[in-house]
N, C-alpha and C positions, 0 to 999 in steps of 0.2 A: 575560696577563703583567702587567697593570696592578696586580693585587694583589701580585705579587712585587716590583714596583718600589716600591710604597708601603711594603711591609714592609722593603725594603732601606733606604729613606730614613730610617726611624726607628732604625736601628742607630746607636749613639753613634759620632761621628767621621766618618760617611759624608758628611754635608753639607759638613764642612770639607775632606774629601778631594776632593769634586767641585769646590768653590770653588778648590782648588789645581790643578785641571785633571787630576785622576787618577780613574780608575774601576777599582777592584779592582787597583790597582798599574799600570795601563796609562795612557799619555798619552791624555787625552780630547780629541782633535782633532775637527774637523768630519767627517772620513772615518769615524772610529769611531762617532760619534753617528749619522750617516746609515746606516751599515751595521746598527747595532743597531735603528734605527727600521724599516728595511726588513724585517729578519728577524723581529723581535718583533711587529710590527703589520701589515705589509702581506701577508706570506705567509698568515697565517690569514684575513685579509679576502679575499684573492684566492681562497683555497680555497672560502670560502663563496659568493662571487659566481660562481665557475666552476660550482659545483654547481647553482646556480639558473638560469644563463643558457646554458650550452653543452649540446649534445646529449649523450646519455648516454655514448657511447663516448669523446668528448673529455673530458668531465667526469671520467670514471673514470680515464683516464690522467693527467690533470692532478693529480688528488688522490693518485694513487700516487706520482708524481714529487715533488710538493711535500711530501707527507706524509713520504716517506723523507728528503728534504732537511732538513725541519724536525726530524725525530726525530734525525738524525745531528748537527745543530747543537746541539740540546738535550743530547744525550749528551756532546758536547764541553764544553758549559757545565757540566754536572753534574760532569764530571771536574775542571774548573777549580775549581768550588765546593768539592769534597771536598778537593782538594789545597791550596787557598789559604785561603779564609775559613771554610768549613765551618759556615755558619749552618744550624741544623736546618730552619728554614722554607724556605730556598733549596733544600736537598736534597729536601725533600718536594715542593715546587712543581715542581722539575725532573723528578723521577721521575714525578709525575702527568702533566705535559705530555708527557713522552717516551711514556708508555703511550697517551695519547690520540692523539698523532700516529701511533704505530705501529698502533693500532686503526683509525684512518681509512684508512691505507694498506692494511691487511689487508682491511677491508670493501670497499674499492674494488677490490682484487684479486679478491675472491670474487664481486663484483657482476657479474651477467650480464644 
């Protein structure tokens, strides 16, 4: 998601919007920023660490649950991007991330 963030920051007017305390029309308070940090950065990191450290059965279920959660979250974000800002790069990134999260869940489901 870092590439998506960097691309978002180069859109004209976005930096001024962030300085004014808004992110895509929403008030950018500490709760929103913390929630975004958890979902965008911690969930993928936890999925990677879980895959390396837990036993296979636990890692499988953790990746199914976190992958589905992440895919649903990204699908919600994709819907928001299409209906509000509609930046082509954001739609491409969201579709890509959605399919990767869905594939992770699918492969974890099929993994025996």
